[in-house]
Residue frames as a rotation matrix with the C-alpha (Angstrom) as fourth column:
THR 1
-0.659 -0.751 -0.028 -13.95
-0.693 0.594 0.409 16.45
-0.290 0.289 -0.912 -0.39
ILE 2
0.376 0.698 -0.609 -15.32
-0.853 0.517 0.066 13.50
0.361 0.495 0.790 -2.27
CYS 3
0.663 -0.033 -0.747 -15.19
0.034 0.999 -0.014 9.95
0.747 -0.016 0.664 -0.83
ARG 4
0.939 -0.342 0.021 -13.21
-0.063 -0.113 0.992 11.22
-0.337 -0.933 -0.128 2.21
THR 5
0.704 -0.694 0.149 -10.16
0.459 0.285 -0.842 11.52
0.542 0.661 0.519 -0.05
ALA 6
0.278 -0.621 0.733 -8.41
-0.545 -0.730 -0.412 14.08
0.791 -0.285 -0.541 2.14
GLU 7
0.550 0.003 0.835 -8.69
-0.791 0.323 0.519 11.71
-0.268 -0.946 0.180 5.11
LEU 8
0.903 -0.181 0.389 -7.18
0.243 0.963 -0.116 8.94
-0.354 0.199 0.914 2.98
GLY 9
0.012 -0.947 -0.320 -4.16
0.088 -0.318 0.944 11.07
-0.996 -0.040 0.080 1.97
LEU 10
-0.321 -0.031 0.947 -5.39
0.918 0.233 0.319 11.78
-0.231 0.972 -0.046 -1.57
ALA 11
-0.409 0.234 -0.882 -5.95
-0.195 -0.967 -0.166 14.97
-0.892 0.104 0.441 -3.57
ILE 12
0.392 0.614 0.686 -8.46
0.608 0.387 -0.694 14.90
-0.691 0.688 -0.221 -6.38
THR 13
-0.607 -0.693 -0.390 -6.89
0.063 -0.530 0.845 16.01
-0.792 0.488 0.365 -9.67
GLY 14
-0.777 0.406 -0.481 -9.84
-0.605 -0.274 0.747 15.39
0.172 0.872 0.459 -11.99
ALA 15
-0.563 0.678 0.472 -13.33
0.133 0.638 -0.758 14.00
-0.816 -0.364 -0.449 -12.28
MET 16
-0.742 0.346 -0.575 -15.76
-0.670 -0.335 0.663 13.29
0.037 0.876 0.480 -15.09
ASP 17
0.216 0.856 0.469 -19.10
-0.526 0.507 -0.683 11.65
-0.823 -0.099 0.559 -15.89
ALA 18
-0.779 -0.563 -0.277 -18.29
-0.552 0.406 0.728 8.68
-0.297 0.720 -0.627 -18.08
GLY 19
-0.369 0.744 -0.556 -21.88
-0.593 0.272 0.758 7.71
0.716 0.610 0.341 -18.81
ASP 20
0.452 0.577 -0.680 -22.49
0.057 0.742 0.668 4.58
0.890 -0.340 0.302 -16.73
PHE 21
0.410 -0.378 -0.830 -20.02
0.910 0.236 0.342 5.55
0.066 -0.895 0.441 -14.01
THR 22
0.960 -0.257 0.115 -18.19
-0.272 -0.951 0.149 8.50
0.071 -0.174 -0.982 -12.45
PHE 23
0.449 -0.889 -0.091 -14.43
0.731 0.424 -0.534 8.63
0.513 0.173 0.840 -12.96
ILE 24
0.975 -0.192 0.112 -12.28
-0.221 -0.775 0.592 10.33
-0.027 -0.602 -0.798 -10.30
GLU 25
0.361 -0.929 -0.079 -8.53
0.455 0.250 -0.855 10.84
0.814 0.273 0.512 -10.60
ALA 26
0.977 -0.085 0.194 -6.42
-0.210 -0.489 0.847 11.46
0.023 -0.868 -0.496 -7.47
THR 27
0.131 -0.979 -0.155 -2.76
-0.067 0.148 -0.987 11.70
0.989 0.140 -0.046 -6.45
ALA 28
0.472 -0.019 -0.881 -1.33
0.792 0.448 0.415 10.57
0.387 -0.894 0.227 -3.13
THR 29
0.456 -0.281 0.844 -0.40
-0.299 -0.942 -0.152 13.26
0.838 -0.183 -0.513 -0.65
ALA 30
0.189 -0.355 0.915 0.45
-0.963 0.114 0.244 11.08
-0.191 -0.928 -0.320 2.35
PHE 31
0.887 0.043 -0.459 2.44
-0.219 0.916 -0.337 7.93
0.406 0.400 0.822 1.59
ALA 32
0.589 -0.734 0.338 5.40
-0.233 0.247 0.941 5.84
-0.774 -0.633 -0.025 2.83
ASP 33
0.715 -0.426 -0.555 8.47
-0.644 -0.091 -0.760 5.76
0.273 0.900 -0.339 0.63
THR 34
-0.254 -0.800 0.543 10.17
-0.907 0.392 0.152 2.87
-0.334 -0.454 -0.826 2.46
CYS 35
-0.477 -0.022 -0.879 10.57
-0.537 0.799 0.271 -0.71
0.696 0.601 -0.393 1.24
ASN 36
0.562 0.763 0.319 8.15
-0.758 0.321 0.568 -3.16
0.331 -0.562 0.759 2.82
SER 37
0.735 -0.299 -0.609 10.82
0.216 0.954 -0.207 -5.78
0.643 0.021 0.766 2.92
CYS 38
-0.074 -0.910 -0.408 13.81
0.861 0.148 -0.486 -4.02
0.503 -0.388 0.773 4.46
ALA 39
0.640 0.509 -0.575 12.35
0.732 -0.630 0.258 -0.66
-0.231 -0.587 -0.776 5.63
MET 40
-0.496 -0.827 -0.263 15.03
0.629 -0.551 0.548 1.35
-0.598 0.107 0.794 3.78
SER 41
0.293 0.497 -0.817 14.05
-0.263 -0.780 -0.568 4.59
-0.919 0.382 -0.098 1.94
GLY 42
0.253 -0.093 0.963 13.82
0.818 0.552 -0.161 4.18
-0.516 0.829 0.216 -1.79
GLN 43
-0.740 -0.477 -0.474 15.04
0.062 -0.750 0.658 6.28
-0.669 0.458 0.585 -4.71
PHE 44
0.204 0.909 -0.362 12.22
-0.339 -0.282 -0.898 7.77
-0.918 0.306 0.250 -6.77
ARG 45
-0.649 -0.396 0.650 11.77
0.397 0.552 0.733 5.96
-0.649 0.734 -0.201 -10.11
ASP 46
-0.866 0.478 0.149 8.41
-0.049 -0.377 0.925 6.89
0.498 0.793 0.349 -11.69
HIS 47
-0.477 0.785 0.396 4.65
-0.795 -0.192 -0.576 6.73
-0.376 -0.589 0.715 -10.99
ALA 48
-0.939 0.323 -0.121 2.19
0.248 0.875 0.416 3.86
0.240 0.360 -0.901 -11.11
TYR 49
-0.464 0.847 0.259 -1.57
-0.804 -0.525 0.279 3.86
0.372 -0.079 0.925 -11.02
ARG 50
-0.928 0.371 0.021 -4.10
0.315 0.815 -0.487 1.87
-0.198 -0.445 -0.873 -8.95
THR 51
-0.594 0.804 0.030 -7.71
-0.573 -0.449 0.685 1.79
0.564 0.389 0.728 -9.98
LEU 52
-0.848 0.496 0.186 -10.53
0.109 0.507 -0.855 0.94
-0.519 -0.705 -0.484 -7.59
ILE 53
-0.825 0.547 -0.145 -13.65
-0.221 -0.075 0.972 -0.02
0.521 0.834 0.182 -9.51
ASP 54
-0.120 0.939 -0.322 -17.35
0.294 0.344 0.892 -0.10
0.948 0.012 -0.317 -8.63
LEU 55
-0.882 -0.073 -0.466 -17.19
0.466 -0.293 -0.835 2.05
-0.075 -0.953 0.292 -5.51
PRO 56
-0.021 0.939 0.343 -20.86
0.869 -0.153 0.470 3.04
0.494 0.308 -0.813 -5.02
ILE 57
-0.857 -0.226 -0.462 -21.17
0.423 -0.821 -0.383 6.76
-0.293 -0.524 0.800 -4.37
VAL 58
-0.490 0.779 -0.392 -24.66
-0.533 -0.623 -0.573 8.28
-0.690 -0.071 0.720 -4.14
GLY 59
0.379 0.764 0.522 -26.02
-0.144 0.606 -0.782 5.25
-0.914 0.222 0.340 -5.96
PHE 60
0.861 -0.153 -0.484 -23.66
-0.500 -0.083 -0.862 5.51
0.092 0.985 -0.147 -8.98
PRO 61
0.706 -0.705 0.066 -20.72
0.688 0.705 0.173 3.20
-0.168 -0.077 0.983 -9.76
THR 62
0.867 -0.482 -0.128 -17.43
-0.481 -0.876 0.038 5.04
-0.131 0.029 -0.991 -9.43
LYS 63
0.618 -0.784 -0.062 -13.86
0.698 0.584 -0.414 4.37
0.361 0.213 0.908 -10.58
LEU 64
0.902 -0.425 -0.070 -11.10
-0.293 -0.725 0.623 5.93
-0.316 -0.542 -0.779 -8.47
ARG 65
0.650 -0.754 0.089 -7.69
0.539 0.376 -0.754 6.08
0.536 0.538 0.651 -10.19
ILE 66
0.919 -0.365 -0.150 -4.81
-0.066 -0.516 0.854 6.88
-0.389 -0.775 -0.498 -7.79
ARG 67
0.600 -0.800 0.018 -1.36
-0.050 -0.060 -0.997 7.99
0.799 0.597 -0.076 -8.92
LEU 68
0.951 -0.301 0.073 1.36
-0.027 0.151 0.988 6.66
-0.308 -0.942 0.136 -6.62
PRO 69
0.333 -0.899 -0.285 5.16
-0.940 -0.294 -0.171 7.09
0.070 0.325 -0.943 -6.73
ARG 70
0.972 -0.169 -0.164 7.30
0.161 0.985 -0.063 4.03
0.172 0.035 0.984 -7.40
TYR 71
0.561 -0.797 0.225 10.77
-0.804 -0.460 0.376 3.60
-0.196 -0.392 -0.899 -5.94
ARG 72
0.384 -0.586 -0.713 13.94
-0.070 0.752 -0.656 1.51
0.921 0.302 0.247 -6.35
CYS 73
0.983 -0.055 -0.178 15.13
0.185 0.218 0.958 -0.06
-0.014 -0.974 0.224 -3.13
THR 74
0.573 -0.804 0.161 18.54
-0.651 -0.566 -0.505 1.35
0.497 0.184 -0.848 -2.14
ASN 75
0.272 -0.464 0.843 19.53
-0.723 0.480 0.497 -1.73
-0.636 -0.744 -0.205 -0.10
ASP 76
-0.167 -0.415 -0.894 21.68
-0.944 0.328 0.024 -3.93
0.283 0.849 -0.447 -2.29
ASN 77
-0.969 -0.239 0.054 21.00
-0.242 0.899 -0.366 -6.93
0.039 -0.368 -0.929 -0.03
CYS 78
-0.271 0.948 0.167 17.20
-0.477 0.018 -0.879 -6.65
-0.836 -0.317 0.448 -0.28
ALA 79
-0.610 0.135 0.781 15.34
0.553 0.779 0.297 -9.10
-0.568 0.613 -0.550 -2.52
VAL 80
0.564 0.823 0.063 12.89
0.682 -0.422 -0.597 -6.32
-0.465 0.380 -0.800 -3.55
LYS 81
-0.545 -0.759 0.357 14.28
0.826 -0.411 0.387 -4.11
-0.147 0.506 0.850 -6.34
TYR 82
-0.819 0.375 0.433 11.23
-0.132 -0.860 0.494 -1.86
0.558 0.347 0.754 -7.02
PHE 83
-0.535 0.701 -0.471 8.23
0.833 0.346 -0.431 -1.04
-0.139 -0.623 -0.770 -4.88
GLN 84
-0.180 0.618 0.765 5.19
0.381 -0.673 0.634 1.19
0.907 0.405 -0.114 -4.97
ALA 85
-0.858 -0.088 0.507 4.51
-0.357 -0.608 -0.709 3.74
0.371 -0.789 0.490 -2.22
GLN 86
-0.435 0.736 -0.518 1.89
0.787 0.591 0.179 2.71
0.438 -0.330 -0.836 0.31
LEU 87
0.067 0.548 0.834 -0.82
-0.109 -0.827 0.552 5.11
0.992 -0.128 0.004 1.52
VAL 88
-0.813 -0.349 -0.466 -0.54
0.426 0.190 -0.885 6.03
0.398 -0.918 -0.006 5.18
């Protein structure tokens, strides 16, 4: 594994040398699909991406792009309508 991704609940789906930095794509394998506000399970909507930039790995700058599911809160009384899964 690279960057302890398996321990973080991520699976690497791609990697490339982008000249001045290394670019790694990953998808979440361990995540919470409950709303942070009301703790109800959500209904899958789509995916969103988070990018962590300038992670130094073996002396080279690295960009880690993580694909996470996004959900619609199923609780009609909750102020949150959409939320992104959180890594566990």
